[in-house]
C-alpha positions in Angstrom: -6.7 27.9 -7.3 -7.7 24.2 -8.8 -10.0 25.5 -11.4 -10.1 28.3 -14.0 -13.5 29.5 -15.6 -13.3 29.2 -19.3 -15.1 30.5 -22.0 -17.8 28.0 -23.9 -20.5 27.6 -26.0 -23.5 26.0 -24.2 -26.3 24.2 -26.2 -29.5 23.6 -24.6 -31.4 21.7 -27.5 -31.2 23.5 -30.4 -30.2 26.7 -29.0 -26.2 27.6 -28.0 -25.1 30.8 -26.3 -21.7 32.1 -25.0 -21.1 31.1 -21.6 -18.0 30.1 -19.1 -18.0 26.9 -17.2 -15.2 25.9 -14.0 -12.6 23.8 -15.4 -9.9 21.7 -13.5 -6.2 22.6 -13.5 -3.7 20.1 -14.3 -0.3 20.6 -14.4 3.1 18.3 -15.1 5.4 18.1 -12.0 8.6 16.7 -12.8 10.1 14.9 -10.0 14.3 14.3 -9.7 15.6 12.2 -7.2 19.3 12.7 -6.3 20.0 15.0 -9.4 17.8 12.6 -11.9 14.8 12.5 -13.6 12.5 10.0 -11.6 8.8 10.9 -12.9 6.3 13.4 -14.5 3.1 13.5 -13.0 0.0 15.0 -14.3 -1.6 16.6 -11.3 -3.6 19.8 -9.5 -1.7 22.2 -8.2 -2.4 21.5 -4.5 -0.5 19.7 -1.9 2.2 19.2 -4.0 5.0 18.3 -1.2 2.7 15.6 0.2 2.2 14.3 -3.2 6.0 13.6 -3.2 6.1 12.2 0.0 3.5 9.6 -0.6 4.9 8.8 -4.1 8.1 8.1 -2.7 6.9 5.9 -0.2 4.1 4.2 -1.8 7.0 3.6 -4.9 9.3 2.4 -2.3 11.8 4.9 -3.5 12.3 5.5 0.5 11.1 3.3 3.4 10.5 5.8 5.6 10.0 9.6 5.8 13.8 10.2 7.6 15.2 9.1 4.2 14.2 11.9 2.9 16.8 14.9 3.3 15.0 18.0 1.7 12.3 18.7 -1.1 12.2 21.9 -3.1 9.4 22.5 -5.0 10.2 25.7 -7.7 7.1 25.6 -10.4 6.5 22.5 -12.1 10.0 21.0 -10.5 10.5 19.2 -7.3 14.0 18.2 -6.1 14.3 15.5 -3.6 17.3 14.5 -2.0 17.9 11.4 -0.2 20.1 10.2 2.4 21.0 7.2 0.2 22.2 9.2 -3.1 21.4 5.8 -5.1 17.6 5.8 -4.2 16.0 6.5 -7.7 13.7 4.5 -9.8 14.9 2.2 -12.2 13.4 3.8 -15.0 11.7 7.2 -15.9 7.7 7.0 -15.2 5.0 9.3 -16.3 1.9 9.5 -13.9 -1.3 10.4 -16.0 -4.0 12.0 -14.7 -6.2 9.5 -16.1 -4.9 6.3 -14.8 -2.3 7.3 -11.9 0.5 4.8 -12.9 2.0 2.9 -15.4 2.0 -0.6 -13.6 1.0 -3.2 -16.1 1.9 -6.1 -13.7 1.6 -7.6 -10.2 3.7 -10.0 -8.7 1.6 -10.4 -5.3 4.4 -12.4 -4.1 6.6 -9.6 -3.8 4.0 -7.4 -2.2 4.0 -6.7 1.5 1.3 -8.0 3.7 -0.9 -6.0 5.9 -0.2 -5.8 9.7 -3.2 -4.8 11.6 -6.0 -5.6 13.7 -8.2 -2.7 13.0 -12.0 -3.6 12.6 -14.4 -1.1 11.3 -18.2 -0.3 12.0 -20.3 -0.4 9.4 -21.5 3.3 10.1 -18.2 4.9 10.2 -17.5 3.3 6.4 -20.7 5.1 5.3 -20.1 8.1 7.3 -16.8 8.6 5.7 -17.9 7.8 2.4 -20.1 10.6 2.7 -17.8 12.9 4.2 -15.0 12.4 1.4 -17.6 12.6 -1.7 -18.9 16.2 0.3 -16.2 18.6 -2.2 -17.3 21.9 -3.4 -14.7 21.6 -6.1 -16.4 18.2 -7.5 -19.7 19.7 -7.7 -18.5 23.0 -9.1 -16.4 21.0 -12.0 -17.4 17.4 -11.9 -14.1 16.7 -12.9 -12.1 15.8 -9.5 -11.3 12.8 -7.6 -11.2 12.4 -3.7 -9.5 10.3 -1.3 -10.0 10.4 2.2 -7.5 8.8 5.4 -9.6 8.2 8.3 -9.2 6.9 12.0 -10.8 3.6 12.8 -13.5 5.2 14.5 -14.1 7.5 11.4 -12.8 11.0 11.9 -11.2 12.4 9.0 -7.2 12.6 9.0 -7.1 14.4 5.6 -9.3 14.8 2.4 -7.4 15.3 -0.8 -8.4 16.6 -4.2 -6.9 15.4 -7.8 -7.2 14.9 -11.2 -6.3 11.2 -10.3 -7.3 9.4 -7.7 -3.9 7.7 -7.6 -2.6 11.1 -6.5 -4.8 11.8 -4.3 -4.0 8.5 -2.4 -0.2 9.2 -2.8 -1.4 13.1 -1.0 -3.2 11.6 2.0 -0.3 9.1 2.4 2.7 11.7 2.3 0.2 13.8 4.8 0.2 10.9 6.7 3.8 10.2 7.1 4.4 14.2 7.4 2.0 13.7 10.6 3.4 10.7 12.1 0.2 8.8 11.6 0.0 5.1 12.4 -1.6 4.3 8.7 -2.5 0.5 10.6 -5.2 2.1 12.5 -6.7 3.8 9.3 -8.8 3.4 6.4 -9.0 5.1 3.2 -12.1 6.5 0.9 -12.1 6.6 -2.5 -14.3 8.6 -5.1 -13.1 6.2 -8.1 -12.6 2.7 -9.0 -10.2 0.4 -6.7 -7.6 -0.5 -9.3 -4.8 -3.2 -8.4 -2.2 0.0 -8.5 -4.6 1.6 -5.7 -4.4 -1.8 -3.8 -0.4 -1.8 -4.1 0.1 1.7 -2.6 -2.6 0.6 0.3 -0.3 -2.3 0.9 2.9 -0.8 1.0 1.7 2.1 3.3 -0.6 -0.7 5.3 -3.4 0.7 5.3 -6.0 -1.9 5.9 -9.2 -1.2 4.2 -9.7 0.5 1.2 -13.4 2.0 0.5 -15.1 2.8 -2.8 -18.5 4.4 -3.7 -17.8 2.5 -7.3 -16.6 -0.6 -8.3 -13.1 -2.3 -8.2 -11.3 -5.1 -10.5 -10.6 -8.7 -10.4 -6.7 -7.7 -10.4 -7.2 -5.4 -7.2 -9.1 -8.2 -5.3 -6.9 -10.8 -6.0 -3.8 -8.4 -5.1 -5.9 -7.4 -2.0 -6.7 -11.0 -0.9 -3.0 -11.8 -1.2 -2.1 -8.9 1.1 -4.8 -9.3 3.2 -6.3 -5.9 2.4 -9.8 -5.5 2.7 -11.8 -4.1 0.0 -15.3 -2.5 0.0 -17.1 -0.8 -2.9 -20.5 0.3 -4.0 -20.9 2.0 -0.3 -24.2 3.9 -1.3 -27.2 4.3 1.4 -26.8 1.3 3.6 -25.7 -1.0 1.2 -21.9 -2.2 0.7 -20.1 -4.8 -0.9 -17.2 -6.3 1.2 -14.8 -8.3 -1.5 -12.0 -9.0 0.9 -10.9 -9.2 4.2 -14.7 -9.6 5.4 -13.4 -10.2 9.0 -12.5 -6.2 9.3 -15.9 -5.0 9.1 -18.1 -5.5 12.1 -20.6 -8.1 11.1 -19.7 -9.2 8.0 -19.0 -13.1 7.4 -16.8 -14.6 4.7 -19.5 -15.7 1.5 -20.6 -19.4 1.6 -18.6 -22.0 -0.6 -19.6 -21.9 -4.1 -21.0 -18.2 -3.8 
């Protein structure tokens, strides 16, 4: 269960009455890699295996799924063994539900570049955004982020829900790895802002396009431009803003000089 009904006092104008309200669950997940603590993630209690696989991959602790020998999840602990016994983060990391990562600076020169010739139809982008946002859990609680992974034609591969959008992205990446998905033929859709951390994870996974119904940031745009990632924001009704990688959106062209 991803939420619980909690007792509240509900106010309406000057009137207050006892009631209950659905509140999303949040749990700490401690991940150890080869016996050493790697991170503590504040996350939703679902798709934990996919989350761990996706995180190991987007943080470049492993470069391929086959480098993971085993994952054991018991309660609030995930224990990972890899073929390389020295594979571990250089420092402990706490992933907060609000921001999803502790990265404060991106060295774009060290990020991989996208390798894909994917071109998307605008209608596929709009339909995928609508499908991603169609969440009963979000309607019930109002406190969840959603990320969807889609085939180039717009067919959903997996949609994940989490209190943090970065966690949700790791979940769909982990699912894709476990299912043998070719990320170069996919695109991601997020319910929340496209941050530099979201861009970094897409670059590492070789997901060529990230879409959101909301905004992006200047650092995200700069990192995406350097890595050849397409960033699309404010997808609402028939409108969208293409910030980078215009060639991957059918009918779009670069802005004129000076714009």
